[in-house]
N, C-alpha and C positions, 0 to 999 in steps of 0.2 A: 667773775668770782676769783680767779686767779689774781689779777690787779689789784681786788679789793686786800685779799688777804696780804700780798705782797706789802700793800700801803700800811695793815693794820701793825704787819710786823716790825716796819720802819717808825711807826708812832710810839711801839712799845719800847724800842732799842732807845729812839730818843728821850723818850720820858725818864729812862732811868738814866741817859746823861744830865738831865737840866737837874734831877734828886741827887745827882754827886756832889759831894762837897767840891769847894775849890781846889783843893790839896789833891783829889781824887776825881781827874776827869773821865777817868776810865770805867765805865759801868764792869761790872761784876769781877773785876780785878783789883783787890785791896791795897791800901796803900802799902801793907808788909810785902805782898808780893812782888807791886812794883819795884823795892829795894832791891829785893831778892833777886831778881832777875837783872837788873842794873848792875849789883854787887858780881852775880856771876858771869854776866858778861865782859866784865873787867876782867876776871880772874881769867877769862879766854884770851885776852889781849893778843899776849905774846905765845899763845898756843902754837904748835907747829903742826902743818898737816900732816896726816897718816893714812895713805891711799893703799890700795889694793898692791902696790909693789910693794909695800913693807915686809909683808908675808907670803911665804908660798908653802902649800902644801905637799908634802910627794905624793900624795894620792891623787890631784889635780890631774886631768889629762890636758888640762888649758894651759897658757903662758902666763907670764908675769905680770901682764897686762888684763887677765880676766878673772873677773869676780868668781868666786869658787865657795861651794860651802856645801854640807852634807845632809840629807835626810833626816829630819829631828827623829823620828820615832825607829829607827832603823838600830838594830844592834847585832854585834857578834852571836853566831848561832853556839849553844851551849855542846851541842853533839858534834860541830865541826868547826871550831874557832877559826881555822884559817880558811873557811868557803864562806859563801856569799853572806849577807846579812838577812836578819829575819825581821818582821814588823813586827812592833808591839803600840798599837795605835793610843795615842795622847801620851807616851811615856817616853820624855827627850832624854837621849842619850846625851851625858855631858862628856864624853870623851870625843865627840864630833869636832872637825875644824871649825872655830866661830871666828878667827880674827879679821875675816874681811865683812861681815855681817858686824861685829862690834864697830869696826871702823866705820862703816856706812852710819851705824846710829850714832856713832861720835861725831860724823860730819853735820847730821840732820841738827844734833843738839847745840852745836857750836854756831851753826850760821841761824838756828830758828832763834837762839837766845839773842844774839848779838844785833841780828834784825830786829827783835821785839825791844831791845833796849833801844834802838836808834829812833824805833817809832815812840816811845815814851821821853827821849831826851831831846832828839834832833841834833843829837851829836855825831858828826860824819865817822869820827874813830870808830864808833860800832860798826859802820857799813863797811869802813875801809878792812877792817880786822877779818871781814869773812872774805875778801881777795883771794889771797894765799890759798885758802883753801879750795874754793871755787876752781883757781886756776891750776890748781896740783891735780884735782880729780879730773878734770873736764878739759882743760887746756893744754897741759906742760906734757909734750911728749912723751917726755921719760917718767911721769909719774902717773898719768891719766889712766882712767879704767877705760876697758873697751865698751863701747856701748851695745854691749850685747851681753846675755846671759846665757851662754851656751853651757856651762859648768856648776849651773844649779843645783842643791840637794841630788847631788851623786849619790848612790848605792854601793858601796865595795862590793865588787865579785857581781853585780848586775847592770848598772847604767852608769855613763861618765857624766849625764845631767838629764834635766826634766823639764817640762814645761810648766808643770806645776810648781819650781823654784824660783819663776818669774816673782811671787807674790815677796821675795826676799828685798825687792827695790822699793817696796813701799815705803821706805824711810826717804826716798826721794822727794816725796809729794810736798814735804814742807820746805825742801831746799829750794824747788820750783817754785812755790808760793813766794820764798823769801826774794829770790831772784825778780820777780815781776815786780813787787815792790820797789827794792831798790832800783830797777830800771825806771819805774815811773815817775822816782822822786832825782832821777841824774846822780845816785850816790856812789856809783862806781864808775869807772872808765869803760868808755863805750866798747873795745877793745874786748875787754874782759866779759862783758854782757853777749857780745857778739859769739864769743867763742864757747861760751855756757850753751848759748842758744842752737848753735851749731851741731855741739853734741846731744843735745837733748831731743834735737829734729831728726839725726840720724839714729836715736834711741826708739823714738816713736814709731820711726819705718821700721826697723827690725822688730820690735812687739806687734805690730800688725801684720807683717808679710811673712814671718820665719815661723815654721812647723811647731816650734815650741809656744810662740805667742799666739797662733792660731788655737793649739791646743787647750791652753790657761784660758782663753776667751771661752773657748766651749764648755768648760767645767761647769756643773751643776751649782754649788756652793758659795761659801765666801770667795773661792779662788776667783771665778767669775765676778764678782761685785768688786774685787779687789785689783782684777786687771782693768775694769773700766775706770776706778778710782785713780789709778796709777795713768792710764794713758789719755784720761779727761786731763789730768793735772798737767802733763807734761805737754800736751798738743796746746792747750790754753796760752801754755808761757812761748811756745813758738808762733801762736796764731794760725795753728792749723785748723781751721774752722769745720774742713770736711770732715776730718775726724771727730772733732767736738760733737757735730751734731751726730756722727755715729754713734758716740758714745751715748748720747741723748737717747738714742732709738732704741739701742740695746738695754737702758735703764727702763725704758718704760712698757718696751715690747717683750724683754726675756727676763731680765732679772727681777724685777717686780711680781708680774704676773706667773713666774715658774715658781719662784724661791719663798714666797711667804705664803700661809695659809690665811684664812679668813678672819681668825682671832689676833693676827698680827706676829706671830709666832714664825720661828724658820725652821721647817719639820726636818730637813737635810742636818742641820747643827743640833737639833737634838736627840738625833740617833747616834750624835758619837761619843768617846766615852769622855769629853769635854765639854758638855751640854751649856751648861751656864756662861763660859767663857766664851766659845764660840758666838753663842747668840749676841752677847754683848759687842764682840769683835764683828761680826756680820752688819749688827745695827749700826754700828762705828761707820764702817766703811758705807753703808748705804745713804746716812746722813752725810758723810763727805763728799760722795758724790753728787747727792742733790745743792751741798754748797758751791761744789767746782762748778757745776753746769746750770747752775739757773743763771738767769739775767733779766731784763726788764721782756722779753719775750718768752721766755720759758721759766716757770716754776714748778720745780719737781718736788718742792716739798707739798704742795698742794693735789698733785698727779693720781687721779684715781684710776684704777682699772675698772674694765666695764664690769665687774663681780664685787666692785667696793674695795678693793685692798689699795691702801697708801701708808706714806710714810708715818703718819701721825699715830694708826693702829699700830705701828712696830712700837714706837714710845710708850705709847697707852700700854700695852702688853708686857715691857721690860721692867716700865718704871715701878712698880710696886716689889719687885724683887731686887731692885737696885737699892730700894729704900730699906728693905726687911728681908736678906737675902735667906733668912730661915725661913719664908713662906716659900720656896722655891719648891714646885711640885714633883720634879723630875730629878733623874741620877744626879747625885754630886759628881764633881770634876774628879777624874783618878790623880790627877796632880794641880797642883796650883789652885784648889778651891778656896785656902783661905788668904790668899793674894787678892782675890777681885771680892768686890769691884774697886776701881779707883773712878779718877775726874773722867769720865767718859764723853766724849765730845757732841755723842748725839743728844744728853742732856741740854748742853749748849745750844747746839743750833735749833733743836725741837722748841725749847724755852723762848727761843726769838722767835721763831718763825710761827708760831702757835698761840704765843701772849700767855706761857706758861710761867708764871714766877715761881712755882713751887718746883719744877725742873731745875731752873737755874740754881733756886736756894740750897738743893741737895747735892747737886753738881761743886758748889762753891765748897762744901763739908766734907768733900772726899780726897783722895789723895792726890796733889797737884804732880808731884814730881817722885814715883815709883822710883824704887830699888831695884827690885826684883828683874833681871834680865829678860825672864820669859815675857813679864807682863809689859816691859818697855819693847820688847819685839812684837807685841800684838797689840801695841798702841801708837801708831804712827802720827799721831794728832796729839800734840805735847804742848804748843805753844798757840794759846788761844789769840794772843793779841795780832797775831799775822792773820787771822781771819776775822777779826772786829775792825782792824783800821789797815790803810793804804798809805797813809800818809803820817808823818810825825805829829804830835798831839802839842809839841813845845819845840820854840824855837831854841839852838842851840846858843846859850849866852856867853 
């Protein structure tokens, strides 16, 4: 049955390709968006790298090469302004240090967009434009980020870092996927690819053996999902099959059974002060896990637990509320209620996997390139072409 479902998804995908016009040979992505991708990638050609070494927060206990962030929902205590911060769940403190997060998001935007343009055009200038950014972040000893997250989501007066902050690195997922594509097509120098993969190999090792990584792996909600999503993406890049298989096992035996209710919802996300946004975020992460971890021998899209839980139920639960948010029967999010939904990857992945054109059609109507930083922060899959293709569709003229 898994094989049949996989073939059905491929047939659906190929049918859409065959129905495309000659000018638009990419399913799901309009000619207008393809032009936007190429124009944006061209605007990035001369951009200079900005890594963690470009800024340092005086509150960080780490060094110049350490990624640093602060807990989103922690604020100064009005009754003790100089004392430890206090928590306000779901309410983001705008005064927290954001520079390293924004730099990492910028990296993912540039590399993802350049790789997308390379896939559309076959023009190696787009692939080569990623080189300086990849080397600055992962190879050059003067500017690289340390392959660890010791100082993430720190809280003033309480902790210098937390395992829960590992989620900040979800924006490296599309960087890893882009490097896979560029390596497959021999589009970057072998030394650059080797240096980047060495960095990610070290990062996978840290994520799987350090106490912060283990703490994050063993969380109960979207953090656990995102740990698997990240580690799977990075381990696949560096061909660490042992870790990839461990991620599959966690998906099948821990994530899906323990997080999803029988109706396809995620109860732990519904309990939060931003239940709509968190439900979408976790479902996107689950589907990203399935996309990363599925292959000829493993189809996580169709995997079903002994009590009937599977990803298709998750999509069926959320689809009506993406189509019509006013039907949402739970609490409204305390912040950013109006900014969701956007073009969520679960709609694309589910539409392909289950032959659901209504999912794809809805996905195409939603905002593909949101501007709100909080939305971008919770939308690590923003470049669909790098998930739909792995080689250029057009030879460079």
